[in-house]
C-alpha positions in Angstrom: 82.8 116.6 91.7 83.6 116.9 95.5 82.6 113.0 96.0 84.6 111.9 93.3 87.7 113.0 94.5 86.5 111.8 98.1 86.0 108.3 96.1 89.4 108.3 94.3 91.2 109.0 97.9 89.1 106.4 99.5 90.3 103.8 97.1 93.5 104.9 97.2 93.9 104.6 101.4 92.4 101.1 100.8 95.2 99.7 98.4 97.9 101.8 100.4 96.4 98.8 103.3 95.8 99.2 106.8 97.9 97.8 110.0 98.4 94.2 111.0 96.9 93.3 114.7 99.8 92.4 117.6 98.9 88.8 116.5 99.8 89.2 113.3 103.0 91.3 113.8 103.9 88.3 116.5 103.3 85.4 113.5 105.6 87.4 111.2 108.2 88.4 113.6 108.3 84.4 114.5 108.2 83.3 110.9 111.1 86.1 110.3 113.3 84.5 112.9 112.4 80.7 112.3 112.2 80.2 108.5 109.3 79.7 106.6 107.5 76.1 106.6 104.3 74.2 106.9 104.4 74.7 111.2 102.8 78.6 110.1 99.8 77.0 108.4 96.8 75.2 109.6 95.8 72.2 107.5 92.8 69.9 108.5 90.8 67.0 107.0 87.0 67.1 108.2 86.4 63.5 106.9 82.7 63.3 105.8 80.9 59.7 105.7 77.8 59.4 103.9 75.6 61.0 100.6 77.6 64.4 100.4 75.7 66.7 97.5 79.0 68.0 96.5 77.4 70.8 94.7 76.1 72.2 97.4 79.2 71.7 99.6 81.3 73.7 97.1 78.7 76.7 96.9 78.5 76.7 101.0 82.1 76.8 101.6 82.5 79.4 98.6 79.5 81.3 100.4 81.3 81.3 103.8 85.1 81.9 102.4 83.8 85.2 100.1 81.9 86.7 102.8 85.2 85.9 105.5 86.9 89.3 104.8 89.8 89.3 107.2 90.7 86.1 105.7 91.0 87.3 102.7 93.2 90.1 103.1 96.5 90.8 101.0 99.6 90.5 103.4 102.6 92.6 102.4 104.8 91.3 105.0 107.4 93.7 103.9 105.2 96.8 104.6 103.5 94.6 107.4 100.1 96.0 106.1 97.1 94.2 104.8 94.7 95.2 102.1 90.8 93.9 102.5 89.4 93.4 98.7 85.8 92.6 98.9 86.2 91.2 95.3 88.6 88.6 96.3 87.5 85.2 94.9 88.4 81.7 96.5 87.8 78.8 94.5 86.7 75.6 95.9 89.1 72.8 94.6 87.5 69.8 93.9 90.1 66.1 93.6 88.3 62.4 92.8 91.1 60.1 94.2 88.6 57.2 94.2 90.8 55.4 91.3 94.0 55.5 93.1 95.7 52.4 94.9 95.7 53.9 98.2 93.2 57.1 98.3 93.3 57.4 101.7 97.2 57.9 101.4 97.1 60.2 98.3 94.5 62.4 100.5 97.3 62.6 102.8 99.6 63.6 100.2 97.7 65.6 98.5 97.5 67.9 101.9 101.5 67.5 102.1 102.1 68.8 98.9 100.2 72.0 99.8 101.9 72.3 103.2 105.2 72.6 101.7 103.9 75.0 99.2 105.0 78.9 100.1 102.1 81.1 101.0 100.4 82.9 98.5 97.2 85.0 98.7 94.3 84.4 99.8 95.8 82.8 102.9 92.7 80.6 103.1 91.9 77.7 100.6 89.2 74.8 100.6 89.8 71.7 98.9 86.9 68.7 98.4 88.4 66.1 98.4 86.6 62.4 97.4 88.5 59.1 98.3 85.2 56.7 98.3 81.8 56.6 97.0 80.5 58.0 100.5 83.6 59.7 101.8 84.3 63.4 100.9 87.1 64.9 103.0 86.8 68.7 103.3 90.4 70.1 103.6 90.8 73.7 105.1 94.1 75.7 104.8 94.6 78.9 106.8 98.2 80.8 107.4 98.6 81.9 110.7 98.8 85.4 109.9 95.2 85.7 109.0 93.7 82.9 111.2 94.0 80.8 114.4 92.8 77.7 115.2 89.5 79.3 116.6 89.0 81.3 113.7 89.1 77.6 111.9 87.0 76.4 113.9 84.4 78.8 113.2 85.0 78.6 109.7 84.4 74.9 109.3 81.0 75.4 111.8 79.8 78.3 109.0 80.2 75.7 106.3 78.5 72.8 107.8 75.5 75.2 108.8 75.2 76.8 105.5 75.5 73.4 103.7 72.8 72.7 106.3 70.6 75.4 105.6 71.0 75.0 101.6 70.3 71.3 101.4 66.9 72.1 103.9 65.9 75.1 101.5 66.0 77.2 104.7 67.7 81.0 104.4 71.7 81.0 105.0 73.0 82.2 108.7 74.5 85.2 108.8 78.3 85.1 108.7 80.0 84.4 111.9 83.3 86.5 111.0 83.5 90.7 111.7 85.1 92.8 108.8 88.3 93.6 109.6 88.0 97.2 110.3 85.8 96.0 113.0 88.7 93.2 114.5 91.4 96.4 114.2 88.7 99.0 116.2 87.9 96.4 118.4 92.1 96.0 119.0 92.5 99.8 119.2 89.8 99.8 121.9 91.2 97.0 123.9 94.8 98.1 124.0 93.5 102.1 125.3 91.0 100.5 128.0 91.8 99.9 131.7 90.9 96.1 131.0 94.2 95.5 129.5 95.9 96.4 132.5 93.4 94.8 134.5 94.3 91.5 132.6 97.6 91.5 132.6 98.0 92.1 136.0 95.5 89.2 136.6 97.6 86.5 134.7 101.1 88.0 136.3 102.2 85.6 139.2 102.2 87.6 142.4 106.0 88.1 143.4 107.6 87.6 139.8 109.3 89.1 137.2 107.3 89.9 133.7 107.7 87.7 130.9 111.0 87.1 129.6 112.1 87.0 125.8 113.3 83.7 124.2 117.0 83.8 123.1 116.9 83.8 119.1 118.9 81.1 116.9 116.3 78.7 118.1 116.0 75.3 115.5 112.8 76.1 113.2 110.1 73.5 113.7 109.7 70.7 110.8 108.2 67.8 112.3 104.3 67.4 111.6 101.9 65.9 113.4 98.3 64.1 113.2 95.3 63.7 115.4 92.3 61.8 114.6 89.4 62.4 116.7 85.8 60.8 115.6 82.6 63.6 115.6 79.5 62.7 116.9 76.7 62.8 114.3 74.9 66.0 114.3 71.4 65.1 115.9 
């Protein structure tokens, strides 16, 4: 009976959520001041040319996302809490645009339409967009409240490693994203350590005052930028 009560208390605590990180609090504060918009979302295409087994790629993406607990957390922006739900399912959407007059343009519009939609849980999504017989665009979208550019890069790399392992029949590599509780504990430990003060002192210019807060009321950013860069083939 005691174990049952402990289990119920643990379940209630899990539903109540845990605190946000400092970075998450800053993102929510900035978004509240400037308003919602695409500027708060990482949205990037990875263009894959050549033969791609879509079924295996979909399986690899689903596997990586299912294991990335912090990215799947349900964020309550009013209560400033988040709940990690191990049962969260992330569907990997497949879109075939090969019959469009301009498949590449249609792919860009598809990504833009998703950018313009309001944020919802889960805050990370993947879509596989086929624009030619031997071209697939992998669209990765992450709300900045759960992931930054470094995290998105790790997710991309994990999907690539998992896909390669599945195709070659090798064991799937370990998940690179740490559990949510481990990240929160690491942040708490750092904030209470001497390293924090030493780091702040190192990066502060001698003889100058501390950083000043920017005034509010700045117009929200709405412009989108597109950067293209070819990646070398994997040896």
